[in-house]
C-alpha positions as CSV (number, residue, x, y, z in Angstrom):
1,M,194.0,76.1,109.6
2,D,194.3,72.3,109.8
3,V,197.6,70.5,110.6
4,W,198.5,67.5,108.4
5,I,201.1,65.1,109.7
6,A,204.1,63.8,107.7
7,P,205.6,60.9,109.8
8,A,209.3,59.9,109.8
9,K,210.3,56.4,108.8
10,I,213.1,54.0,109.6
11,N,214.5,51.2,107.5
12,L,214.6,48.1,109.7
13,F,217.1,46.7,107.1
14,L,218.4,47.7,103.7
15,H,220.0,45.2,101.4
16,V,221.5,46.3,98.0
17,V,221.1,43.3,95.7
18,S,222.2,44.6,92.3
19,R,223.0,47.7,90.3
20,R,220.6,48.5,87.5
21,K,221.3,49.6,83.9
22,D,219.7,52.9,84.7
23,G,222.2,53.6,87.4
24,F,219.9,52.9,90.3
25,H,220.1,49.9,92.6
26,N,217.6,47.1,93.4
27,L,217.0,46.9,97.1
28,Q,215.3,44.8,99.7
29,T,214.2,46.9,102.6
30,F,211.5,47.4,105.2
31,F,209.9,50.7,106.0
32,Q,208.2,51.4,109.4
33,F,206.6,54.7,110.2
34,L,207.3,56.5,113.4
35,E,204.9,58.4,115.6
36,Y,206.9,61.6,115.1
37,G,207.1,63.9,112.1
38,D,206.7,67.2,110.3
39,E,203.5,69.3,110.5
40,L,202.2,70.8,107.3
41,S,199.5,73.4,106.6
42,F,197.8,74.3,103.3
43,C,195.9,77.3,102.2
44,S,194.2,76.8,98.8
45,R,194.5,79.5,96.1
46,D,192.3,80.1,93.1
47,D,195.1,81.6,90.9
48,G,197.1,78.4,90.2
49,I,200.2,79.6,92.1
50,I,202.0,77.1,94.2
51,R,204.4,78.4,96.8
52,R,206.1,77.4,100.1
53,I,205.9,79.9,103.0
54,P,209.3,79.3,104.8
55,T,209.3,79.6,108.5
56,S,211.6,82.1,110.3
57,D,214.2,79.5,111.2
58,E,214.6,78.1,107.6
59,T,217.6,80.1,106.8
60,S,218.8,77.8,104.0
61,Y,215.5,77.0,102.4
62,L,215.9,76.0,98.7
63,P,212.6,76.0,96.8
64,D,214.0,74.2,93.8
65,V,214.7,71.1,95.9
66,D,211.5,71.2,98.0
67,L,209.6,67.9,97.4
68,S,206.3,69.4,98.8
69,I,206.4,72.0,96.0
70,K,207.3,69.3,93.4
71,A,204.4,67.1,94.7
72,A,201.9,69.9,94.4
73,Q,203.2,70.8,90.9
74,C,203.0,67.1,89.8
75,L,199.5,66.8,91.1
76,Q,198.4,70.0,89.5
77,G,200.0,69.0,86.1
78,S,198.6,65.5,86.1
79,T,195.0,66.5,86.9
80,G,194.8,69.9,85.0
81,T,193.4,71.7,88.1
82,T,193.7,75.4,88.1
83,A,193.9,75.5,91.9
84,G,197.0,76.6,93.7
85,V,198.3,76.5,97.3
86,D,200.4,78.1,99.9
87,I,202.3,75.4,101.9
88,G,203.7,75.8,105.4
89,I,205.9,73.2,107.1
90,R,207.0,72.9,110.7
91,K,210.2,70.8,110.2
92,R,210.9,68.3,113.0
93,I,212.5,65.5,111.0
94,P,216.2,66.2,110.5
95,I,217.4,66.7,107.0
96,G,219.9,64.3,105.4
97,A,219.2,61.7,108.1
98,G,217.6,58.8,106.2
99,L,214.3,59.4,108.0
100,G,212.3,60.2,104.9
101,G,211.4,63.8,105.8
102,G,211.2,65.3,102.3
103,S,209.5,62.2,100.9
104,S,206.9,62.2,103.7
105,D,206.3,65.9,103.2
106,A,205.6,65.2,99.5
107,A,203.3,62.4,100.3
108,T,201.3,64.4,102.8
109,T,201.0,67.2,100.2
110,L,199.5,64.8,97.7
111,I,197.1,63.4,100.2
112,A,196.0,66.8,101.5
113,L,195.7,68.5,98.2
114,N,193.7,65.6,96.7
115,Q,191.2,66.4,99.4
116,L,191.4,70.2,99.5
117,W,191.4,70.6,95.7
118,E,188.5,68.0,95.6
119,L,190.3,65.9,93.0
120,K,188.9,62.5,94.3
121,L,191.9,60.5,93.1
122,G,192.2,57.0,94.6
123,R,195.3,55.7,96.3
124,D,196.6,53.9,93.2
125,N,196.5,57.0,91.1
126,L,198.2,59.0,93.9
127,C,200.9,56.3,94.1
128,K,201.6,56.7,90.4
129,I,202.2,60.4,90.9
130,A,204.3,59.6,94.0
131,R,206.7,57.4,92.0
132,S,207.5,60.3,89.7
133,I,208.6,62.4,92.7
134,G,211.0,60.0,94.6
135,A,211.5,56.3,95.4
136,D,210.4,56.7,99.1
137,V,207.3,58.7,98.4
138,P,205.0,55.8,97.5
139,V,205.3,54.0,100.9
140,F,204.0,57.1,102.6
141,V,201.1,57.5,100.2
142,G,200.4,53.7,100.5
143,G,199.8,54.3,104.2
144,R,201.2,51.0,105.5
145,S,204.5,49.8,106.9
146,A,205.9,47.6,104.1
147,Y,208.6,45.5,102.6
148,G,210.1,47.4,99.6
149,G,211.6,45.9,96.5
150,G,212.8,47.4,93.2
151,I,214.3,50.8,94.1
152,G,212.2,50.7,97.2
153,D,209.0,51.5,95.4
154,I,207.5,48.0,94.9
155,L,205.7,47.6,98.2
156,T,204.2,44.7,100.1
157,P,202.3,45.8,103.2
158,F,203.6,44.0,106.2
159,D,202.9,44.8,109.9
160,Q,205.7,44.7,112.5
161,P,205.5,45.0,116.3
162,E,205.1,48.7,117.1
163,A,208.2,48.9,119.2
164,W,209.7,52.0,120.8
165,Y,212.8,53.5,119.2
166,C,215.5,55.9,120.3
167,V,216.7,57.8,117.2
168,V,220.0,59.7,117.3
169,V,221.1,62.0,114.5
170,P,224.9,62.9,114.2
171,P,225.6,66.5,113.2
172,V,226.0,65.9,109.5
173,E,223.8,65.8,106.5
174,V,224.4,62.7,104.3
175,L,223.9,63.0,100.6
176,T,222.2,59.8,99.4
177,S,223.5,60.2,95.9
178,R,227.1,60.3,97.1
179,V,226.6,57.1,99.1
180,F,225.0,55.2,96.2
181,A,227.6,56.4,93.7
182,D,230.5,55.2,95.8
183,L,232.6,52.6,94.0
184,E,232.9,50.5,97.2
185,L,229.2,49.8,97.3
186,T,229.2,46.4,95.7
187,G,225.5,45.7,95.5
188,D,225.7,41.9,95.5
189,T,223.8,40.8,98.6
190,S,221.8,37.6,97.9
191,R,218.1,38.2,97.3
192,R,216.0,36.5,100.0
193,T,212.3,35.8,100.5
194,I,210.3,38.2,102.6
195,T,209.7,35.5,105.2
196,D,213.5,34.9,105.5
197,L,214.2,38.6,105.7
198,M,211.7,39.2,108.5
199,S,212.9,36.2,110.6
200,G,216.6,36.1,109.9
201,E,219.8,38.2,110.2
202,V,219.6,41.5,108.3
203,R,221.7,44.6,108.0
204,N,222.1,47.9,106.2
205,D,224.4,47.5,103.3
206,L,225.0,51.3,103.0
207,E,226.4,51.5,106.5
208,Y,230.1,50.8,105.6
209,V,230.1,53.4,102.8
210,T,228.3,56.0,104.9
211,C,230.6,55.6,107.9
212,R,233.7,55.8,105.7
213,L,232.5,59.0,103.9
214,Y,231.1,60.5,107.1
215,P,233.3,59.2,110.0
216,I,231.2,60.9,112.6
217,V,228.3,58.6,111.8
218,G,230.6,55.6,112.5
219,R,231.7,57.0,115.8
220,C,228.2,57.7,116.9
221,L,227.1,54.2,115.8
222,E,229.9,52.6,117.8
223,W,228.8,54.6,120.8
224,M,225.2,53.6,120.4
225,R,226.0,49.9,120.1
226,G,227.1,50.1,123.7
227,F,223.4,50.0,124.5
228,G,222.3,47.2,122.1
229,D,221.8,46.4,118.4
230,A,221.9,49.9,117.0
231,Q,221.4,50.3,113.2
232,M,221.5,53.0,110.6
233,T,218.4,54.0,108.7
234,G,218.5,54.6,104.9
235,S,221.7,56.1,103.8
236,G,222.1,57.8,107.2
237,A,223.0,59.8,109.2
238,G,220.1,58.7,111.5
239,L,220.8,55.8,113.9
240,F,218.2,53.9,115.9
241,I,217.8,51.3,118.5
242,D,214.7,49.6,119.9
243,V,214.0,50.2,123.5
244,P,211.5,48.8,126.0
245,D,209.8,52.2,126.7
246,R,210.1,55.9,126.2
247,A,211.9,56.4,129.5
248,R,214.8,54.1,128.5
249,G,215.0,55.9,125.1
250,L,215.2,59.3,126.8
251,E,217.9,58.0,129.1
252,I,220.0,56.9,126.1
253,L,219.3,60.1,124.3
254,S,220.5,62.1,127.3
255,Q,224.0,60.5,126.9
256,A,224.3,61.2,123.2
257,P,227.7,62.6,122.0
258,S,228.0,66.4,121.7
259,G,226.2,67.9,118.7
260,C,223.8,65.0,118.2
261,N,220.1,65.4,118.4
262,G,217.3,63.0,118.2
263,F,214.0,61.8,119.6
264,V,212.1,58.8,121.0
265,A,209.0,57.5,119.2
266,R,206.9,54.5,118.8
267,G,206.9,52.6,115.5
268,I,203.5,52.6,113.8
269,N,202.1,50.4,111.0
270,R,199.5,52.9,109.8
271,H,200.2,56.3,108.4
272,P,198.1,58.9,110.3
273,L,196.5,60.0,107.0
274,A,196.1,56.6,105.5
275,I,193.5,56.6,102.7
């Protein structure tokens, strides 16, 4: 059975520029993929049933919040196909870490089933379906590192140097909805041009709120900044710092506070399954 890769992502910056009438926030952010991710497998069915086959270590698996299942259901519903699928996932991307694991799994499911079910949808049509699943899903379907506007779903492909990153994940799962709902998230950072953002000083506007709600993230971030300009990705809890090579990244990772996990990976501008 073929293995389909679902890469992690980091947000090189994340500015919250306004709160929308629908309750969401307008953002300015940049997504870069990492050469590290989940591994998915698919076995087509002819009875229309869509199901996830949990692995033995997924003790808290919740099918109703599984974005790979949602992606398959959306694709099935939008095309009218009678095909089904069994989905297997080897989870490597930590949950609740701002690394895009669930969104990436959903995107890989769309890409894989478009091929396995012989639907022949183009990237634009897949991206339309992706938007109905989650704000971060379109960038993975789009297949390019990109600047993101809107709620993160209006994308402008933009290549960045493919640096090495040391990623450290504190032992906590951050709820994105809790961070964005916090009253101290002002959402008034001035909007800037892409050129200014890519060449000027940037930050993650969610960092203050996440570190207050989840103090262990703040403590780990303070430790990591002893090695350089560490940042938080997404709404956390994942933290990252660019390093000159894998060896340096592993050296930092070996000193991580107790309970943290992580990995070292190169940033990549192309999704492994780019269509």
